[in-house]
TORKOL-4160 file (C-alpha; in steps of 0.2 Angstrom, whole numbers, padded with zeros to 4 digits, m for minus):
384
<pt num="1" X="0236" Y="0109" Z="m0129"/>
<pt num="2" X="0221" Y="0112" Z="m0139"/>
<pt num="3" X="0225" Y="0098" Z="m0150"/>
<pt num="4" X="0229" Y="0086" Z="m0136"/>
<pt num="5" X="0212" Y="0087" Z="m0127"/>
<pt num="6" X="0202" Y="0078" Z="m0141"/>
<pt num="7" X="0215" Y="0065" Z="m0143"/>
<pt num="8" X="0215" Y="0061" Z="m0124"/>
<pt num="9" X="0196" Y="0060" Z="m0124"/>
<pt num="10" X="0196" Y="0049" Z="m0140"/>
<pt num="11" X="0209" Y="0038" Z="m0131"/>
<pt num="12" X="0198" Y="0036" Z="m0115"/>
<pt num="13" X="0183" Y="0032" Z="m0126"/>
<pt num="14" X="0193" Y="0018" Z="m0135"/>
<pt num="15" X="0199" Y="0011" Z="m0118"/>
<pt num="16" X="0181" Y="0011" Z="m0112"/>
<pt num="17" X="0175" Y="0002" Z="m0127"/>
<pt num="18" X="0189" Y="m0011" Z="m0125"/>
<pt num="19" X="0184" Y="m0013" Z="m0107"/>
<pt num="20" X="0166" Y="m0016" Z="m0112"/>
<pt num="21" X="0171" Y="m0028" Z="m0125"/>
<pt num="22" X="0181" Y="m0038" Z="m0113"/>
<pt num="23" X="0166" Y="m0038" Z="m0100"/>
<pt num="24" X="0154" Y="m0044" Z="m0113"/>
<pt num="25" X="0165" Y="m0058" Z="m0119"/>
<pt num="26" X="0168" Y="m0064" Z="m0101"/>
<pt num="27" X="0150" Y="m0063" Z="m0097"/>
<pt num="28" X="0146" Y="m0072" Z="m0113"/>
<pt num="29" X="0158" Y="m0086" Z="m0109"/>
<pt num="30" X="0151" Y="m0088" Z="m0091"/>
<pt num="31" X="0133" Y="m0089" Z="m0099"/>
<pt num="32" X="0139" Y="m0103" Z="m0111"/>
<pt num="33" X="0147" Y="m0112" Z="m0097"/>
<pt num="34" X="0131" Y="m0112" Z="m0086"/>
<pt num="35" X="0120" Y="m0117" Z="m0101"/>
<pt num="36" X="0132" Y="m0132" Z="m0105"/>
<pt num="37" X="0131" Y="m0137" Z="m0087"/>
<pt num="38" X="0111" Y="m0137" Z="m0087"/>
<pt num="39" X="0111" Y="m0146" Z="m0104"/>
<pt num="40" X="0124" Y="m0159" Z="m0100"/>
<pt num="41" X="0124" Y="m0176" Z="m0090"/>
<pt num="42" X="0130" Y="m0169" Z="m0074"/>
<pt num="43" X="0124" Y="m0172" Z="m0056"/>
<pt num="44" X="0109" Y="m0163" Z="m0050"/>
<pt num="45" X="0119" Y="m0153" Z="m0038"/>
<pt num="46" X="0129" Y="m0145" Z="m0052"/>
<pt num="47" X="0112" Y="m0141" Z="m0061"/>
<pt num="48" X="0106" Y="m0133" Z="m0045"/>
<pt num="49" X="0122" Y="m0122" Z="m0044"/>
<pt num="50" X="0120" Y="m0117" Z="m0062"/>
<pt num="51" X="0102" Y="m0112" Z="m0059"/>
<pt num="52" X="0107" Y="m0102" Z="m0044"/>
<pt num="53" X="0120" Y="m0093" Z="m0054"/>
<pt num="54" X="0107" Y="m0088" Z="m0067"/>
<pt num="55" X="0097" Y="m0079" Z="m0053"/>
<pt num="56" X="0113" Y="m0071" Z="m0047"/>
<pt num="57" X="0119" Y="m0065" Z="m0063"/>
<pt num="58" X="0103" Y="m0057" Z="m0068"/>
<pt num="59" X="0100" Y="m0049" Z="m0052"/>
<pt num="60" X="0118" Y="m0041" Z="m0051"/>
<pt num="61" X="0118" Y="m0037" Z="m0070"/>
<pt num="62" X="0119" Y="m0018" Z="m0074"/>
<pt num="63" X="0110" Y="m0022" Z="m0090"/>
<pt num="64" X="0098" Y="m0036" Z="m0084"/>
<pt num="65" X="0087" Y="m0035" Z="m0099"/>
<pt num="66" X="0102" Y="m0041" Z="m0111"/>
<pt num="67" X="0108" Y="m0054" Z="m0098"/>
<pt num="68" X="0090" Y="m0062" Z="m0099"/>
<pt num="69" X="0090" Y="m0062" Z="m0118"/>
<pt num="70" X="0108" Y="m0069" Z="m0118"/>
<pt num="71" X="0103" Y="m0083" Z="m0106"/>
<pt num="72" X="0088" Y="m0088" Z="m0117"/>
<pt num="73" X="0098" Y="m0087" Z="m0133"/>
<pt num="74" X="0111" Y="m0099" Z="m0125"/>
<pt num="75" X="0096" Y="m0112" Z="m0122"/>
<pt num="76" X="0094" Y="m0112" Z="m0103"/>
<pt num="77" X="0075" Y="m0112" Z="m0103"/>
<pt num="78" X="0071" Y="m0130" Z="m0109"/>
<pt num="79" X="0083" Y="m0138" Z="m0096"/>
<pt num="80" X="0076" Y="m0127" Z="m0082"/>
<pt num="81" X="0059" Y="m0132" Z="m0087"/>
<pt num="82" X="0064" Y="m0150" Z="m0087"/>
<pt num="83" X="0070" Y="m0148" Z="m0069"/>
<pt num="84" X="0053" Y="m0142" Z="m0064"/>
<pt num="85" X="0044" Y="m0157" Z="m0072"/>
<pt num="86" X="0055" Y="m0172" Z="m0069"/>
<pt num="87" X="0049" Y="m0183" Z="m0056"/>
<pt num="88" X="0067" Y="m0187" Z="m0051"/>
<pt num="89" X="0070" Y="m0169" Z="m0047"/>
<pt num="90" X="0072" Y="m0165" Z="m0029"/>
<pt num="91" X="0062" Y="m0150" Z="m0021"/>
<pt num="92" X="0078" Y="m0140" Z="m0020"/>
<pt num="93" X="0081" Y="m0143" Z="m0039"/>
<pt num="94" X="0063" Y="m0137" Z="m0043"/>
<pt num="95" X="0065" Y="m0122" Z="m0031"/>
<pt num="96" X="0081" Y="m0117" Z="m0040"/>
<pt num="97" X="0074" Y="m0119" Z="m0057"/>
<pt num="98" X="0058" Y="m0110" Z="m0053"/>
<pt num="99" X="0068" Y="m0095" Z="m0046"/>
<pt num="100" X="0079" Y="m0094" Z="m0061"/>
<pt num="101" X="0064" Y="m0095" Z="m0073"/>
<pt num="102" X="0056" Y="m0081" Z="m0063"/>
<pt num="103" X="0071" Y="m0070" Z="m0065"/>
<pt num="104" X="0072" Y="m0074" Z="m0084"/>
<pt num="105" X="0053" Y="m0070" Z="m0086"/>
<pt num="106" X="0053" Y="m0054" Z="m0077"/>
<pt num="107" X="0051" Y="m0039" Z="m0089"/>
<pt num="108" X="0054" Y="m0050" Z="m0104"/>
<pt num="109" X="0039" Y="m0054" Z="m0114"/>
<pt num="110" X="0049" Y="m0065" Z="m0126"/>
<pt num="111" X="0055" Y="m0076" Z="m0112"/>
<pt num="112" X="0038" Y="m0078" Z="m0104"/>
<pt num="113" X="0032" Y="m0085" Z="m0120"/>
<pt num="114" X="0047" Y="m0096" Z="m0122"/>
<pt num="115" X="0044" Y="m0103" Z="m0104"/>
<pt num="116" X="0026" Y="m0108" Z="m0108"/>
<pt num="117" X="0030" Y="m0115" Z="m0125"/>
<pt num="118" X="0043" Y="m0126" Z="m0117"/>
<pt num="119" X="0029" Y="m0134" Z="m0106"/>
<pt num="120" X="0031" Y="m0125" Z="m0089"/>
<pt num="121" X="0012" Y="m0124" Z="m0085"/>
<pt num="122" X="0008" Y="m0142" Z="m0081"/>
<pt num="123" X="0023" Y="m0143" Z="m0068"/>
<pt num="124" X="0018" Y="m0127" Z="m0061"/>
<pt num="125" X="0000" Y="m0133" Z="m0059"/>
<pt num="126" X="0007" Y="m0148" Z="m0050"/>
<pt num="127" X="0017" Y="m0137" Z="m0039"/>
<pt num="128" X="0002" Y="m0127" Z="m0033"/>
<pt num="129" X="m0005" Y="m0143" Z="m0026"/>
<pt num="130" X="0011" Y="m0146" Z="m0015"/>
<pt num="131" X="0010" Y="m0144" Z="0004"/>
<pt num="132" X="0027" Y="m0135" Z="0003"/>
<pt num="133" X="0021" Y="m0117" Z="0006"/>
<pt num="134" X="0037" Y="m0109" Z="m0002"/>
<pt num="135" X="0036" Y="m0119" Z="m0018"/>
<pt num="136" X="0017" Y="m0115" Z="m0019"/>
<pt num="137" X="0020" Y="m0097" Z="m0017"/>
<pt num="138" X="0034" Y="m0097" Z="m0030"/>
<pt num="139" X="0023" Y="m0106" Z="m0042"/>
<pt num="140" X="0009" Y="m0093" Z="m0039"/>
<pt num="141" X="0021" Y="m0079" Z="m0043"/>
<pt num="142" X="0027" Y="m0088" Z="m0059"/>
<pt num="143" X="0009" Y="m0090" Z="m0065"/>
<pt num="144" X="0006" Y="m0072" Z="m0061"/>
<pt num="145" X="0022" Y="m0067" Z="m0071"/>
<pt num="146" X="0018" Y="m0079" Z="m0086"/>
<pt num="147" X="0000" Y="m0074" Z="m0087"/>
<pt num="148" X="0005" Y="m0055" Z="m0090"/>
<pt num="149" X="0009" Y="m0061" Z="m0108"/>
<pt num="150" X="m0006" Y="m0061" Z="m0119"/>
<pt num="151" X="m0001" Y="m0075" Z="m0129"/>
<pt num="152" X="0001" Y="m0086" Z="m0113"/>
<pt num="153" X="m0016" Y="m0083" Z="m0106"/>
<pt num="154" X="m0027" Y="m0096" Z="m0116"/>
<pt num="155" X="m0014" Y="m0110" Z="m0112"/>
<pt num="156" X="m0014" Y="m0105" Z="m0093"/>
<pt num="157" X="m0033" Y="m0103" Z="m0092"/>
<pt num="158" X="m0036" Y="m0120" Z="m0099"/>
<pt num="159" X="m0024" Y="m0129" Z="m0087"/>
<pt num="160" X="m0035" Y="m0131" Z="m0073"/>
<pt num="161" X="m0026" Y="m0118" Z="m0062"/>
<pt num="162" X="m0042" Y="m0108" Z="m0058"/>
<pt num="163" X="m0048" Y="m0118" Z="m0042"/>
<pt num="164" X="m0030" Y="m0119" Z="m0036"/>
<pt num="165" X="m0028" Y="m0100" Z="m0036"/>
<pt num="166" X="m0045" Y="m0099" Z="m0028"/>
<pt num="167" X="m0038" Y="m0110" Z="m0014"/>
<pt num="168" X="m0023" Y="m0099" Z="m0011"/>
<pt num="169" X="m0035" Y="m0084" Z="m0009"/>
<pt num="170" X="m0041" Y="m0093" Z="0007"/>
<pt num="171" X="m0026" Y="m0101" Z="0014"/>
<pt num="172" X="m0010" Y="m0093" Z="0006"/>
<pt num="173" X="0002" Y="m0080" Z="0014"/>
<pt num="174" X="m0002" Y="m0062" Z="0011"/>
<pt num="175" X="0009" Y="m0061" Z="m0004"/>
<pt num="176" X="0002" Y="m0077" Z="m0011"/>
<pt num="177" X="m0015" Y="m0070" Z="m0010"/>
<pt num="178" X="m0011" Y="m0054" Z="m0018"/>
<pt num="179" X="m0002" Y="m0064" Z="m0032"/>
<pt num="180" X="m0017" Y="m0076" Z="m0034"/>
<pt num="181" X="m0029" Y="m0061" Z="m0036"/>
<pt num="182" X="m0018" Y="m0053" Z="m0049"/>
<pt num="183" X="m0016" Y="m0069" Z="m0058"/>
<pt num="184" X="m0035" Y="m0072" Z="m0058"/>
<pt num="185" X="m0038" Y="m0055" Z="m0064"/>
<pt num="186" X="m0025" Y="m0057" Z="m0079"/>
<pt num="187" X="m0034" Y="m0073" Z="m0084"/>
<pt num="188" X="m0052" Y="m0068" Z="m0082"/>
<pt num="189" X="m0052" Y="m0051" Z="m0090"/>
<pt num="190" X="m0042" Y="m0055" Z="m0106"/>
<pt num="191" X="m0050" Y="m0054" Z="m0122"/>
<pt num="192" X="m0042" Y="m0070" Z="m0128"/>
<pt num="193" X="m0051" Y="m0087" Z="m0128"/>
<pt num="194" X="m0052" Y="m0097" Z="m0118"/>
<pt num="195" X="m0055" Y="m0086" Z="m0103"/>
<pt num="196" X="m0053" Y="m0092" Z="m0085"/>
<pt num="197" X="m0071" Y="m0097" Z="m0079"/>
<pt num="198" X="m0072" Y="m0091" Z="m0060"/>
<pt num="199" X="m0078" Y="m0102" Z="m0047"/>
<pt num="200" X="m0092" Y="m0094" Z="m0035"/>
<pt num="201" X="m0081" Y="m0101" Z="m0021"/>
<pt num="202" X="m0069" Y="m0087" Z="m0024"/>
<pt num="203" X="m0083" Y="m0074" Z="m0018"/>
<pt num="204" X="m0080" Y="m0077" Z="0001"/>
<pt num="205" X="m0061" Y="m0075" Z="0001"/>
<pt num="206" X="m0062" Y="m0060" Z="m0012"/>
<pt num="207" X="m0074" Y="m0051" Z="0000"/>
<pt num="208" X="m0063" Y="m0054" Z="0015"/>
<pt num="209" X="m0048" Y="m0047" Z="0005"/>
<pt num="210" X="m0059" Y="m0031" Z="m0001"/>
<pt num="211" X="m0065" Y="m0028" Z="0017"/>
<pt num="212" X="m0047" Y="m0027" Z="0023"/>
<pt num="213" X="m0038" Y="m0017" Z="0010"/>
<pt num="214" X="m0039" Y="0001" Z="0005"/>
<pt num="215" X="m0054" Y="0003" Z="m0007"/>
<pt num="216" X="m0045" Y="0015" Z="m0018"/>
<pt num="217" X="m0029" Y="0004" Z="m0020"/>
<pt num="218" X="m0025" Y="m0006" Z="m0037"/>
<pt num="219" X="m0028" Y="m0022" Z="m0027"/>
<pt num="220" X="m0046" Y="m0016" Z="m0023"/>
<pt num="221" X="m0048" Y="m0013" Z="m0042"/>
<pt num="222" X="m0043" Y="m0030" Z="m0047"/>
<pt num="223" X="m0054" Y="m0038" Z="m0033"/>
<pt num="224" X="m0069" Y="m0028" Z="m0037"/>
<pt num="225" X="m0067" Y="m0033" Z="m0056"/>
<pt num="226" X="m0067" Y="m0051" Z="m0051"/>
<pt num="227" X="m0082" Y="m0049" Z="m0040"/>
<pt num="228" X="m0092" Y="m0040" Z="m0054"/>
<pt num="229" X="m0088" Y="m0055" Z="m0065"/>
<pt num="230" X="m0095" Y="m0066" Z="m0052"/>
<pt num="231" X="m0110" Y="m0056" Z="m0050"/>
<pt num="232" X="m0116" Y="m0061" Z="m0067"/>
<pt num="233" X="m0119" Y="m0079" Z="m0062"/>
<pt num="234" X="m0133" Y="m0085" Z="m0050"/>
<pt num="235" X="m0121" Y="m0094" Z="m0039"/>
<pt num="236" X="m0110" Y="m0079" Z="m0038"/>
<pt num="237" X="m0124" Y="m0067" Z="m0033"/>
<pt num="238" X="m0130" Y="m0080" Z="m0020"/>
<pt num="239" X="m0112" Y="m0080" Z="m0013"/>
<pt num="240" X="m0111" Y="m0061" Z="m0013"/>
<pt num="241" X="m0127" Y="m0060" Z="m0003"/>
<pt num="242" X="m0122" Y="m0074" Z="0009"/>
<pt num="243" X="m0105" Y="m0067" Z="0013"/>
<pt num="244" X="m0104" Y="m0058" Z="0029"/>
<pt num="245" X="m0107" Y="m0039" Z="0025"/>
<pt num="246" X="m0105" Y="m0043" Z="0006"/>
<pt num="247" X="m0117" Y="m0030" Z="m0001"/>
<pt num="248" X="m0111" Y="m0017" Z="0013"/>
<pt num="249" X="m0093" Y="m0020" Z="0007"/>
<pt num="250" X="m0098" Y="m0016" Z="m0011"/>
<pt num="251" X="m0108" Y="m0001" Z="m0005"/>
<pt num="252" X="m0092" Y="0005" Z="0005"/>
<pt num="253" X="m0081" Y="0003" Z="m0011"/>
<pt num="254" X="m0094" Y="0014" Z="m0021"/>
<pt num="255" X="m0091" Y="0027" Z="m0007"/>
<pt num="256" X="m0073" Y="0026" Z="m0004"/>
<pt num="257" X="m0065" Y="0018" Z="m0020"/>
<pt num="258" X="m0055" Y="0024" Z="m0035"/>
<pt num="259" X="m0063" Y="0028" Z="m0051"/>
<pt num="260" X="m0060" Y="0010" Z="m0057"/>
<pt num="261" X="m0065" Y="0001" Z="m0041"/>
<pt num="262" X="m0082" Y="0011" Z="m0039"/>
<pt num="263" X="m0086" Y="0007" Z="m0057"/>
<pt num="264" X="m0084" Y="m0012" Z="m0054"/>
<pt num="265" X="m0093" Y="m0011" Z="m0037"/>
<pt num="266" X="m0108" Y="m0002" Z="m0044"/>
<pt num="267" X="m0108" Y="m0014" Z="m0058"/>
<pt num="268" X="m0109" Y="m0029" Z="m0046"/>
<pt num="269" X="m0123" Y="m0021" Z="m0036"/>
<pt num="270" X="m0132" Y="m0017" Z="m0053"/>
<pt num="271" X="m0131" Y="m0035" Z="m0058"/>
<pt num="272" X="m0139" Y="m0040" Z="m0042"/>
<pt num="273" X="m0153" Y="m0028" Z="m0044"/>
<pt num="274" X="m0156" Y="m0032" Z="m0062"/>
<pt num="275" X="m0157" Y="m0050" Z="m0059"/>
<pt num="276" X="m0170" Y="m0049" Z="m0046"/>
<pt num="277" X="m0176" Y="m0031" Z="m0041"/>
<pt num="278" X="m0188" Y="m0039" Z="m0028"/>
<pt num="279" X="m0175" Y="m0049" Z="m0020"/>
<pt num="280" X="m0160" Y="m0037" Z="m0019"/>
<pt num="281" X="m0168" Y="m0019" Z="m0019"/>
<pt num="282" X="m0171" Y="m0019" Z="0000"/>
<pt num="283" X="m0154" Y="m0028" Z="0004"/>
<pt num="284" X="m0145" Y="m0014" Z="m0006"/>
<pt num="285" X="m0155" Y="0001" Z="0002"/>
<pt num="286" X="m0153" Y="m0005" Z="0020"/>
<pt num="287" X="m0134" Y="m0004" Z="0017"/>
<pt num="288" X="m0136" Y="0015" Z="0014"/>
<pt num="289" X="m0131" Y="0014" Z="m0005"/>
<pt num="290" X="m0140" Y="0030" Z="m0010"/>
<pt num="291" X="m0127" Y="0044" Z="m0005"/>
<pt num="292" X="m0113" Y="0035" Z="m0014"/>
<pt num="293" X="m0123" Y="0032" Z="m0029"/>
<pt num="294" X="m0129" Y="0050" Z="m0030"/>
<pt num="295" X="m0111" Y="0056" Z="m0029"/>
<pt num="296" X="m0106" Y="0044" Z="m0042"/>
<pt num="297" X="m0118" Y="0051" Z="m0054"/>
<pt num="298" X="m0108" Y="0067" Z="m0054"/>
<pt num="299" X="m0090" Y="0061" Z="m0051"/>
<pt num="300" X="m0088" Y="0043" Z="m0058"/>
<pt num="301" X="m0082" Y="0037" Z="m0075"/>
<pt num="302" X="m0095" Y="0039" Z="m0089"/>
<pt num="303" X="m0099" Y="0020" Z="m0087"/>
<pt num="304" X="m0100" Y="0022" Z="m0068"/>
<pt num="305" X="m0111" Y="0037" Z="m0069"/>
<pt num="306" X="m0123" Y="0027" Z="m0081"/>
<pt num="307" X="m0123" Y="0012" Z="m0070"/>
<pt num="308" X="m0127" Y="0022" Z="m0054"/>
<pt num="309" X="m0141" Y="0031" Z="m0063"/>
<pt num="310" X="m0149" Y="0014" Z="m0069"/>
<pt num="311" X="m0147" Y="0007" Z="m0051"/>
<pt num="312" X="m0155" Y="0023" Z="m0043"/>
<pt num="313" X="m0170" Y="0020" Z="m0054"/>
<pt num="314" X="m0171" Y="0002" Z="m0049"/>
<pt num="315" X="m0170" Y="0006" Z="m0031"/>
<pt num="316" X="m0184" Y="0019" Z="m0031"/>
<pt num="317" X="m0201" Y="0015" Z="m0023"/>
<pt num="318" X="m0210" Y="0016" Z="m0039"/>
<pt num="319" X="m0208" Y="0002" Z="m0052"/>
<pt num="320" X="m0195" Y="0004" Z="m0066"/>
<pt num="321" X="m0209" Y="0008" Z="m0079"/>
<pt num="322" X="m0213" Y="0024" Z="m0069"/>
<pt num="323" X="m0195" Y="0028" Z="m0065"/>
<pt num="324" X="m0190" Y="0046" Z="m0061"/>
<pt num="325" X="m0172" Y="0045" Z="m0067"/>
<pt num="326" X="m0157" Y="0053" Z="m0058"/>
<pt num="327" X="m0153" Y="0061" Z="m0075"/>
<pt num="328" X="m0170" Y="0070" Z="m0074"/>
<pt num="329" X="m0166" Y="0075" Z="m0056"/>
<pt num="330" X="m0149" Y="0083" Z="m0062"/>
<pt num="331" X="m0159" Y="0093" Z="m0076"/>
<pt num="332" X="m0172" Y="0100" Z="m0063"/>
<pt num="333" X="m0158" Y="0105" Z="m0051"/>
<pt num="334" X="m0149" Y="0113" Z="m0066"/>
<pt num="335" X="m0164" Y="0123" Z="m0072"/>
<pt num="336" X="m0168" Y="0129" Z="m0055"/>
<pt num="337" X="m0150" Y="0135" Z="m0053"/>
<pt num="338" X="m0151" Y="0144" Z="m0070"/>
<pt num="339" X="m0167" Y="0153" Z="m0064"/>
<pt num="340" X="m0158" Y="0158" Z="m0048"/>
<pt num="341" X="m0140" Y="0163" Z="m0053"/>
<pt num="342" X="m0141" Y="0163" Z="m0073"/>
<pt num="343" X="m0135" Y="0152" Z="m0086"/>
<pt num="344" X="m0116" Y="0157" Z="m0083"/>
<pt num="345" X="m0116" Y="0151" Z="m0065"/>
<pt num="346" X="m0129" Y="0137" Z="m0067"/>
<pt num="347" X="m0117" Y="0122" Z="m0068"/>
<pt num="348" X="m0107" Y="0128" Z="m0053"/>
<pt num="349" X="m0123" Y="0131" Z="m0042"/>
<pt num="350" X="m0131" Y="0115" Z="m0048"/>
<pt num="351" X="m0116" Y="0105" Z="m0043"/>
<pt num="352" X="m0116" Y="0113" Z="m0026"/>
<pt num="353" X="m0135" Y="0109" Z="m0023"/>
<pt num="354" X="m0132" Y="0091" Z="m0028"/>
<pt num="355" X="m0118" Y="0090" Z="m0016"/>
<pt num="356" X="m0128" Y="0097" Z="m0002"/>
<pt num="357" X="m0142" Y="0084" Z="m0006"/>
<pt num="358" X="m0129" Y="0070" Z="m0006"/>
<pt num="359" X="m0122" Y="0077" Z="0011"/>
<pt num="360" X="m0139" Y="0077" Z="0019"/>
<pt num="361" X="m0143" Y="0060" Z="0012"/>
<pt num="362" X="m0127" Y="0053" Z="0019"/>
<pt num="363" X="m0131" Y="0060" Z="0036"/>
<pt num="364" X="m0147" Y="0051" Z="0036"/>
<pt num="365" X="m0139" Y="0035" Z="0030"/>
<pt num="366" X="m0126" Y="0036" Z="0043"/>
<pt num="367" X="m0138" Y="0038" Z="0057"/>
<pt num="368" X="m0147" Y="0022" Z="0051"/>
<pt num="369" X="m0130" Y="0013" Z="0049"/>
<pt num="370" X="m0125" Y="0018" Z="0067"/>
<pt num="371" X="m0141" Y="0011" Z="0074"/>
<pt num="372" X="m0138" Y="m0006" Z="0065"/>
<pt num="373" X="m0120" Y="m0006" Z="0069"/>
<pt num="374" X="m0123" Y="m0005" Z="0088"/>
<pt num="375" X="m0131" Y="m0023" Z="0087"/>
<pt num="376" X="m0117" Y="m0030" Z="0077"/>
<pt num="377" X="m0100" Y="m0037" Z="0082"/>
<pt num="378" X="m0086" Y="m0029" Z="0072"/>
<pt num="379" X="m0074" Y="m0041" Z="0063"/>
<pt num="380" X="m0055" Y="m0041" Z="0064"/>
<pt num="381" X="m0047" Y="m0032" Z="0050"/>
<pt num="382" X="m0030" Y="m0036" Z="0043"/>
<pt num="383" X="m0022" Y="m0026" Z="0030"/>
<pt num="384" X="m0017" Y="m0033" Z="0014"/>
């Protein structure tokens, strides 16, 4: 009995290996058949079915990564891209090809690059101009997916896709707008050249999206990153100022956002104030920015802390050359705490004193905001 157990186990392993070989062989044959259909001179209906089969097989496969690679190796990407760009292709053919390409590109860097190299971007840009909402949304998802590969970003950025993605920010479905924001973020924050140049017309829809989402969400992080970029141009700054509650929305993000979104939001406010202190100082102050900025000097990222201190200096009554910096305030509070409770407990006491100052400042700020809010009509909020 002792000798038979290893033999039985070895037999089971061999049977499993044989079964796996059979499955792989069958799968390989199916993939080759589909590739031949797409490459061959067959009716469009058959090509549509072949494209649909690709999507099904990738989604059902227990090892989808291998299946994606096998399809690419079989040469299905060029004919699928052809289905996208041929003027003779029907909308059904384009949709089937687009869905197949999306499934092949998902979580596969090499396939993303192959799809762009085969010329997929120009037809995708054309699809973004379509009135057909479903195709437009799928094309947006494809741009998002393909722009995740660093190698693809310069090609996509140079394709003229920017204004079309901005249009989707205003008129697309919820999913379409989310995808458009992420695609714009991918293309405008890359280190690769050329980068996407953001149009100031993106400010209004981005502000509306930021108002309606949770300020600490990943979506808010991407939205505030784009708004910070836009704040570096005069047109962008004017648009932020003219947007309904634009500056207030940035202030609220400083108060309620994640570490990343607060850093971008305070960066945008700082950009406004540095461009023209006389123009923006009162606009920022009247939205109750001080409490959030004080908190950020203690709790934000190093860059957010530095930006908050610089902005607080600019918001003071005295001119910048006579500034009394927030870092000096922290030092004074720390020295006072050391005298009262000793050096060992100075940091803890100073933090508590600063928090108390922030709390008192926030109470005063809230009173001012409530007085102003009583004369304003609240806008409808939809969650993204």
